C-alpha positions as CSV (number, residue, x, y, z in Angstrom):
1,M,0.0,0.0,0.0
2,K,2.7,2.5,1.0
3,E,4.7,1.5,-2.1
4,Y,1.7,2.6,-4.2
5,Y,0.1,5.5,-2.2
6,I,3.2,7.6,-1.4
7,P,4.9,7.7,-4.8
8,R,1.6,8.3,-6.5
9,G,0.9,11.3,-4.3
10,I,4.4,12.7,-5.0
11,E,3.9,12.3,-8.8
12,K,0.5,14.0,-8.7
13,V,1.9,17.0,-6.9
14,R,5.0,17.1,-9.2
15,K,2.6,17.4,-12.2
16,Q,0.7,20.3,-10.7
17,M,3.4,22.4,-9.0
18,P,6.4,24.2,-10.5
19,E,9.7,22.4,-9.6
20,E,11.2,25.7,-8.3
21,K,8.6,26.1,-5.6
22,I,9.1,22.5,-4.4
23,A,12.9,22.8,-4.4
24,E,12.6,26.0,-2.4
25,Y,10.4,24.3,0.1
26,M,12.7,21.3,0.4
27,S,15.7,23.6,0.9
28,L,14.0,24.8,4.1
29,Y,13.9,21.3,5.6
30,S,16.9,19.0,5.7
31,Y,16.7,15.4,4.5
32,E,19.4,14.4,7.0
33,L,17.5,16.0,9.8
34,S,14.4,14.1,8.8
35,I,16.3,10.8,8.9
36,R,17.6,11.6,12.4
37,K,14.1,12.6,13.5
38,A,12.7,9.4,12.0
39,K,15.2,7.3,14.0
40,S,14.4,9.1,17.3
41,Y,10.7,8.8,16.5
42,L,11.0,5.0,16.1
43,V,13.1,4.6,19.2
44,S,10.6,6.7,21.2
45,H,7.9,4.2,20.1
46,G,10.0,1.3,21.4
47,I,11.3,0.1,18.0
48,R,15.1,-0.4,18.3
49,D,17.6,-0.6,15.5
50,N,17.9,-4.4,15.7
51,N,14.3,-4.8,14.7
52,L,13.0,-5.6,11.2
53,I,10.3,-2.9,11.5
54,F,13.0,-0.3,12.3
55,D,14.8,-1.0,9.0
56,E,11.6,-1.1,7.1
57,C,10.4,2.3,8.5
58,L,13.8,3.9,8.1
59,S,14.0,2.9,4.5
60,D,10.5,4.5,4.0
61,A,11.5,7.7,5.9
62,G,13.0,9.1,2.7
63,L,9.7,8.6,0.9
64,V,7.9,10.1,3.9
65,Y,10.2,13.2,3.7
66,M,9.6,13.6,0.0
67,Y,5.8,13.1,0.4
68,A,5.6,15.5,3.3
69,A,7.7,18.2,1.5
70,Y,5.6,17.9,-1.7
71,R,2.3,17.9,0.1
72,C,3.2,20.8,2.4
73,A,4.4,22.8,-0.6
74,Y,1.2,22.0,-2.5
75,C,-1.2,22.8,0.3
76,G,0.9,25.7,1.8
77,Y,1.3,24.0,5.2
78,K,3.8,25.8,7.5
79,H,4.1,22.9,10.0
80,F,6.3,20.5,8.0
81,W,7.5,18.5,11.0
82,G,4.0,17.9,12.3
83,Y,3.0,16.5,8.9
84,F,6.2,14.5,8.7
85,Y,5.5,12.9,12.1
86,F,1.9,12.2,11.0
87,M,3.1,10.4,7.9
88,M,5.8,8.5,9.9
89,R,3.0,7.3,12.2
90,L,1.1,5.9,9.2
91,V,4.2,4.2,7.8
92,L,4.9,2.7,11.3
93,I,1.3,1.3,11.4
94,W,1.6,0.0,7.8
95,S,5.0,-1.6,8.6
96,Y,3.8,-3.1,11.8
97,Y,0.9,-4.9,10.2
98,L,2.4,-5.7,6.8
99,C,6.1,-6.3,7.5
100,D,5.9,-9.4,9.6
101,D,3.9,-11.7,7.4
102,S,6.0,-14.7,8.4
103,K,4.5,-14.5,12.0
104,A,1.0,-14.7,10.6
105,I,2.0,-17.6,8.3
106,C,3.5,-19.5,11.2
107,M,0.4,-18.9,13.4
108,N,-1.9,-20.2,10.6
109,N,0.1,-23.4,10.1
110,N,0.8,-24.1,13.8
111,L,4.6,-23.5,13.4
112,R,6.9,-21.8,15.8
113,H,8.2,-18.4,14.6
114,V,12.0,-18.0,14.8
115,Y,13.9,-14.9,14.0
116,L,17.2,-15.5,12.3
117,D,18.9,-12.6,14.0
118,S,17.7,-13.5,17.5
119,E,20.4,-14.3,20.1
120,T,18.3,-16.9,21.8
121,V,15.9,-19.6,20.6
122,N,13.1,-20.8,22.9
123,L,12.5,-24.5,22.3
């Protein structure tokens, strides 16, 4: 869903807005700062860097940054970081429910779910 919704939204805005206005808006808000904020957001929600969801959300943080910048430029929003965190929350929810399909498959087939990067295995 997020692989479809976010890029499609960016493309719609790109067609309707002059590129200079979007570039000007993106120059106000740093990509590197958005990645740092995304990391701290995930950690504040109990998702550590050794978790699969952390990697999934962090890889989507770039898309979230682009989407938030384009959308805020299009709508004239002045609160970029509020919109960025709103979109990060959506990506976190999507990743939480869609990322770990192996757990659902194991539950449906009465199998024990084992993480390959886990330090311990409960037998």
